[in-house]
N, C-alpha and C positions, 0 to 999 in steps of 0.2 A: 192294190193293182191285182191281186188274185180275185177277189172278190167281185170288182168291177169287170173283170174279164169274164166271168162267169163261165158258162160251160164249153167256151171254145178254147178255153187253155187247156193243155194238156201235158206241158213239159216247162219244166223251170231250170235254167242252169245257174250254179252257185260259183261265181268267180273266186279265185284265189282262196280255195278251202286250205286251212292248215293242220286242222283236226279233224278225226272222225265224229267227235262231239258235236261241230259246226253242222254237219251232215245230220246227225239225230236231231238237234234243235229245229231243225227247218222242217224236216219229216214231222215232226210232232206240232208244229205250226201248220202244216198244210192239211195233216189229219183233223184237226180241230175245225179248219175253215169247210173243209169238206164235209163234216158232219153237220156243222151248223147250217151249210147252205143246200143239204141234202142231196151232197153229190156222192157217187160211189167211193168210199175210201180207197184209196192208192191209184186213182184214177189221173192225178197230177204225178209225174214222175220227175225226179232231181236227175 
């Protein structure tokens, strides 16, 4: 979904988070996707 949305995506909601580790894991994945697709790192917020 993130790669398909491309530069139009700027925010993702992570529902039903139970631990901070889940947010950290999503942040890591988003950072990898941003770098791979040439987006500014941190542009997509959680």
